[in-house]
Every structure is written in structure tokens, then in C-alpha cells.
N, C-alpha and C positions, 0 to 999 in steps of 0.2 A: 503494499500500499503506499503511496506518495504521502507528502507532509500534508497535515490539513492547516490550513493558514485563515485566520482573521484579519480583516480590515479594521483598526484601531486608528485614533485619530494620529497616531505616532507612525502611521503604518502598517504593513505587513510584521505581523508576530505569527511566529511558529509555535503550535501549540503543541506540537508531538512530531515525531517522528522515526516509522520504522518501517525496515525491510519487508519484516510481515509481523502481522501481527492484528490484533482486535481495533475493527471499525470503532468500539465506544472504549469510553474511559471508565477504570474500574470505578465503583462506588465507595460510598463508605465504609469499611469495616465494622462490624457490628461494636454497638459503644459495648455491651457489657461481654465478655469473655472468659468462658467458665476455666480457672485456673487448672482444676481438677482435668479439664481435657489434655492439658499438655503434659499433664504425669504419667506415667506406667502405672499400669495396675495391677494388681499383686498378680504374679505368675501363678500357674496349679502348681500343687504342691511336688515336693520331687518326690520322684516312684525309688522304691530300693534300689539299692545300686548293687553289682557286683565288682566288688576293685580285684584286681589282677596286678601283682606288684612283680618288676621285674626285677631278681634279687642279682644283684654282685658277688656270684659266689654262690655257699651256703649260705641261708638265711639264717642271717645273726653274727656272720663272720667281717661285719663293716659297723659294729658299735664306735661309737665315738667315745674315748675314756677319758678324763679329767683324773690327771696325779693329785692324792690326795694321802700325802704323807702322814707317819702316825707322829703325832703332838706330846705322847709319852714314852716308859721304857719301863713298865712294870712288869711282872713277873709272878705265878704263883703254881705251887709243884701240883694241884688240880687241875688248873683252863687247861693246858695243850695249847701247840701250836695256833688252832682256829680262832679257838676262844682268847688268847692273850693277843693278836693282829687285831681282832676287834675290840676288844678294852682300851687299849692303847691308840685304836682311831679317835676315842672318845674324849674331847675337848679336856682339860683336868676342871678346867671352872666348872663341871657338872658333878665332879664327885663321886661316891657313888650311888649317885640316883636310882643307877638303873640297874644293880646288882642283884641276882637272886639266887639263893641257895643250889636249884636247880640248874645246871649249868645251861642247858638249852634255853630257858626263860631267860637265863643273866645273856647271852646272845640277841635272842631274840629280841628283849628290850633294850640294849642296850646297842642296836642296830637301830630301832628309834629314835633314839637320844641322836645318833652320830647323821642321820637323813635330816632330821628335824635343824642341827647345825647347818648341812650342806646348802640346804636348801635356802636356809635367813642368813645368811652370810657369805656364802662362796656361789651364787647364782649369776654367772655371766651371759645369760640368753637374754637380756632386756625385755623378758617376760617370764607371767608367772610360769613357774617349771614346777613340779618335784625332784628327787634329788636319791639314788642309790649308794649304800657303800655294797661292793661286792668283791671286796677282798684283795690283798696283795699291792696296798698303795693304788685301787681305783676307784672312782667314781663315775657315777653316770646320772646326765641330768635329761629330762626331758619336760615338753614344755606339756603345759597340761591341756586337751583337749574342748572343743566347745560343746561339752555333754554335760549334762547332772550324772553324779554317782549311782542315782535311782533309777535311773536308766538300762542301770548294768541288767537288775534282776530279772527282767524279761527276757535275758537269753543267757540265763542259767537250767537247764534242764532241772525238771522235777524231781527224778531221778537221782540226780549230783549234787542235790542243796544238802551238803553237809551239816557237822554240828556248827561251825562257824557261820553258815548262811545269815541264820536271822541277826547276829552279832554286827556282823561287817555289812555286808551286802544291803540288807533291809534296816538296817539298824544302822546307829554315829550318822544322824541327820545331820547333825555338825555341820558335816565333811562334806554335805550334798552337791556344794560348788568345788569340792575338789574330788573329781574320777580317778585318778592316781595313787589316791588313800588306799586304793586295792592293792597298786603294786606295790605298795609302802608296808602295808601289813603282808603281802606276798613276800618280797624281799627276806624282811626280818624274818620269817618262817625256815626260808631256804637256808639262809645264815643260822638259824637256831638247830635245822637239821646238819647241817655240815657239821656244827660243832657236837652236838652229838653222835656222829658216826666216825668224826676223828678219836673222839676219846672211846670207843667202843672199840676200833682197831690198834689202839696204843694199850689197852687193857688197861685204860681208867678208870671206865665207867661202873662205878659203885652203885647205884642207884636204883637199883633193877627196874622191873618194866615199864615200861610209859608209848604212846605213841607219839616217837618218837620224830616221826617224817610221814605221818597220813595230813599234818597241816599244810606241807607243801605241796602234796598231790591234788589237795581239797584248791589250794589255792589257784594251783595250775588252772584250773576250768574255770576260776573266776577271772584270772588275768585274760585267757583267750574271750571270755564275755565281756571284758571292758571294748574290748578291738573289735566284738561286733555291736556293741552298742554305737561306738562310733563309725563305726562303718555306715550305721544308717541314718545316725545324729549330724555327723560332720564328716562328711565322705570328704572331702577337701583336705583336712588335714590326714585322714588317711592316707590321702595318695602322694602326699607333699611331706611328709612329716617322716623321712628314713630314720633318724633317730628312734623313735615310736615303734617303728616297727621291725627294725633291727635288736634293740634289747629285749622285744617280747620274743624272737627267736631266740635268744643268745639264753634269756632266764631260761627261758622253758629248757632247752636242753641241759641247763646247769640243774637245774629244777629234779628232772626226771632219771640224771646220771646219781645224783645225791639219792634221791627216793631209792631208785632199783639197788643201791648199795646196801641201805639202811633197813630195806622189805625184809630181807633175810638174815639179818639179823636176832637172833633170840632176844634181842631186850627190847627190840623193836618191832619184831613180826606180829601181825595182827590180821585177822582172818578177814574183819569188818573193812580193811585198808585194800587185801587181795578183795573183794568182795563191788567195794567202788569204784577200782579200777578195772574189773571187770564190766561192770553197768556203763564206764568212761569207752569201754570197745561195744558195747554190744546192745544198751537199751536201745529200743526203738524211739523216744523220744529227746536221744541223745543224736538223734540222727543228724539235724540243720547244726549243732558246735560242732560233728566230724568232719561234716562236710564243709563249714566255713574253715576246718584248720587245714583241710586237703587242698580245696580254690585258693587260700590264701597264702601259704608255703609251700605247697606242695605233695601230693602222694609219697613220695619219698621221705621227707620229712614226717610225717605223721606215723611212715612205720618207722623208721629211726628213733625217732623220742619217744611215741606212746608207745607200739609196740615191741620195742626192744628189738627189732630186728636192724642187720647191719648194714650199710651202704655199701654198693659196691665198689668195687676194688679196681679201680683206674690201672689198666696191664700196659699203657704205654704202646706206642706203635710196635705191629708185628716183629720187627728186624731190632728195636728196641735203640737204634740210632739215633742220636738227635734230628729235633726237626730241621726242616729246612728252610733258615731264617734267613738266605742269602747274606751277602758281602758284611763284612763286620761295617762299615760305613754308609750302609745302603740307610740309614735313619728308620724315625718310624711312620710309617704309613699313613699317606696322604688321606687324611679324615677332610678336612677342611674345618674352618672354625665353627666350633659351638653353633654359630647362630646362622650355618648356610644352610640352613635347611627352606624352602618356599616361603616364599612371605604371607602364602595365604595358611602359614602354619602357625604364625606368631600371633598369642593372646598374651596383651601386656598387663592386662588386669586379670589375669589366669580363673577368668570365670566359664571357661569351656568353650565359648564363643571367639573364634578367628580375627582378629584387628578387624578385617576385609568386611567382615559380616554385621561386628559389633555396635548397635546403634549407641550403645553408652559404655564410653570407654575407658571410663575411670570407677568400673563398680566395687563398693568394699569387700575385703576379703571372705570370702565365705557365702555371700549374699546369695540366694534364689532367684536366678534372671529366667526371663522367656527365652527357650531354646528354636523358637521361629515366629514367625510374623511382622508385623511393623512394630512391635518391642523387641524386638530381637537383642540379646546380650544385657538387658536392661531388669534392673530388680524393680517392685514395688516403690512407687514415690520419687523415682528418679524421672529426670528430662534428660531426654535425647540430647544428644552434645550440642548441635547447630539447631538448637528451639524447638519448637513442634515437631520438626521434618527429620533430622539429624542430620549429619554429611558435613563436608565442606559450604561455606557459604561467603561468598564473594563480598557482597553489599553491606553482611553484617546486620540483615532486619529479623536474623531467626527464622530463617525458612533456609532449608539446602540450596544449591545452586541446580541439584534434582531436581525439586519440584517446584521451583522457583517463578515463577512467569511474569516476573518484572525483575531483571537481573540488575539495573543500576539502582536503585530506590536508595532516596537523600538518607543520611542517616540520619537514626532518631524517628521516623515516620512510623506511623501504626498503620499494620498492615493484616490485609486477610491471609491464617496460618490454614485455612483448607479451600477446597473446593475449587469453583473455574477463577477464580485470581487469587489463589498463593501467593503469596512472596508479594503483591500489591497495593501503592497507598492509592487512596481516593485519587480520581483524576487521572490514573497511569495507564497508557496501553500497555497489553502483555508484548512479550518480544517473541513470542511464540505462539 
């Protein structure tokens, strides 16, 4: 269309000029526009996820341990090396608060004291985290997931709700905002079991029968149930927090190794814990628990850790010769820079929607977002990146270039945000 001219006292005046466009200028945008119409509605609830983990080597091989040296050098003829290790890693300021005549309880309760000191005074994650002392001058820090402890109960099979279930899983409600409280107890039971088996092996156990390793078996079930609750309630955490996954695997291995050693010692052998282990392996209501372990860690992990089956032996190449690695100066394989993947795979805000499709590129971590449609990548209440329509916005009017029918709107003008005049102010002619 040619320019439309008006004759005025000052001469001819060009009202507008468009090569192609509407013969009619845009009417006034509506006076009242609902702000809510510019905000993303709530996405549908997340569906249950099935997290698949790509492990680097065996599950548990990549735990990040933090050095934690002993702060005392005490000794006692009745302690044995394991309890001595635990006692000497409790700072002196706590005195004898956690000691007990029962050496397993002594190790268990002292571990709690060390855990508290670690998380209160040594946490360098910058986030709320729990901490665990795992012997030999090693501690482990794990950031708390975004669930409640009470969510764990639903994932513990009824047949595996042992004597400690009501106290620690449905009880202890003051710790409901700290789901890794369950792991704190778990690790304390494992350390206590390590004390007991160490004393038996050294001929130093003189306290008669007790359930010295049953608690850690029970808590192995609860520790996995924590991961199941996280998969349902905070799946992005489970996918991205490698330390959580690796420590779970590593401590499950340690748990079951100590349990199997202690379960055949006459001082700790018990038909009830044998029956519990059998239910873990076979009871119908524990199938979801077993399926999670097999899916999450792999079938081989389940067989090795919970069934006690030996893993396959790597025989090496048939000719036993060294692998052909090329000349010594061949350098590492050319894999390209870490971000060399296609641009369409980039997801800056880690909401599961690639940047090329994401209408809200700065979504808060863990938020539930739309996975399709006009609000893809947006959480409830978010605005699209460039106003109501999202995308690049050359004239800054709040309507993306892809939707803007008037691409050169004067700054600050009120425009239509929808319909046949989207991006146009009153009196403008459409570009297209």
C-alpha cells in the first residue's frame, strides 16, 4: 500500500507509510487489561518420574569425602580400634556426654555428636546440609533434598516396618523439615555395628547377646525409602545431586558388609533379623522397593549388596596383553569442549525445557513448569521473557517480534497484547 497523505495548512503530511499493511490504523487498546492474563497458569501436577542414573564406575565409587582429623588421642582397653576412632573424632568440648556402658550404644551416640558438630561448624556447601562421619578421618556432607521426612513413610513396605519405624520414621516430628535425619540415624547404627563386630573379632566382646547389627539392616530399607520419596517429591534434586546418590550407594555397601559379618556371630545372630532379610528379598509388598533399587542402582548392585552374590570378575582381554592405546604422545581423545553439544540441547535454567523452546528462561530451580503449549518452560505465575508473547522484542513494547504486527512502536506506548493488532498502539498501521 502507498502512503496515506492528508492536506493540512502546513501542506501535505504523511500519516503512515507501509509497503504492505492494513488500510486501517489500530484502535485504542483496551483500557483495562487483566494482569492475570499475562501470567502463566499453574502447570498440571508432575507425573511420577523414573530416574535413570548414569553411574561412573560402580555405584558409590565417587563419593566426595572431606578430611576430618581426630581432635583427641584418648584410649581405653575396652574400646577397640573402631570405637577409639569414633571417640577421638568427637571434639573435647562435648566431654563424656555420649558415652555408654554398652559399647555399641557408645559408638552410635558419639556418632550423632560428631554429625552435629560437622553440620553446625564444618559445612562449606553454602546450603543446608547433613553430615556423616564414616571412620578413618573421613566425613561426608550431603545437601538436604526438598521433601519432608514424613514423606518417607509411604515408601516403607508394611512388612519391613521394623521395631524402629514408629520412633524414627513416623515419630521425631521435630525433624520433619530435615529428611536426612533418617540418614543420620542410619549412619549411627552402621558405626555402632562396626564397633560391635570389631570387638567380637578381637575377642573383646563380653556383654552377651544383643541385636548388634539388626538396626543397620532396618535402616538400609529406610535409607532407600528416602531416595524413593525424593524421586517423587524433588526429582530434579535426585537427578542433579551426585553426592546424595553416591553416598547412598557407598553406605549401603558398607551397611550390608558389616551386617553380613555380624549376622553370623553368635553374639549378634538372631532369627528375627534373618526373617526380616528374607522379607526384604521376597515379600510381595516390598516389590516396589526392590524394583527401585534394581532400576536406580542396577541389577548387579542389588545382587551384590542385598543378596550377597559376588560380582563378575573382569578377566581382561583374551590374550592378556595391554590394550592398544596408540603411541605414547597421542594425547587424550578429542571429545570437544564440554558444551560442544547442539545448541538445541542447552537448558540454562535446568527446568527440562531447551532454551530454544523455553518461554521463561529464568525459572527458579525445582519449579514445576509447562512442558508444552504457549507457556512451555514457565512455572505458575511467571511472565514470558518479553512480555505476554515471549521471545526477542526489538521495539521493547512487550510483544515478541514473532507476534508483533507493528515492529517500530514508540517507546512507552500502550499496545494491544493479543489479537489482530498485537504489538500495535492506537493509530499505528500494521507492518504485515
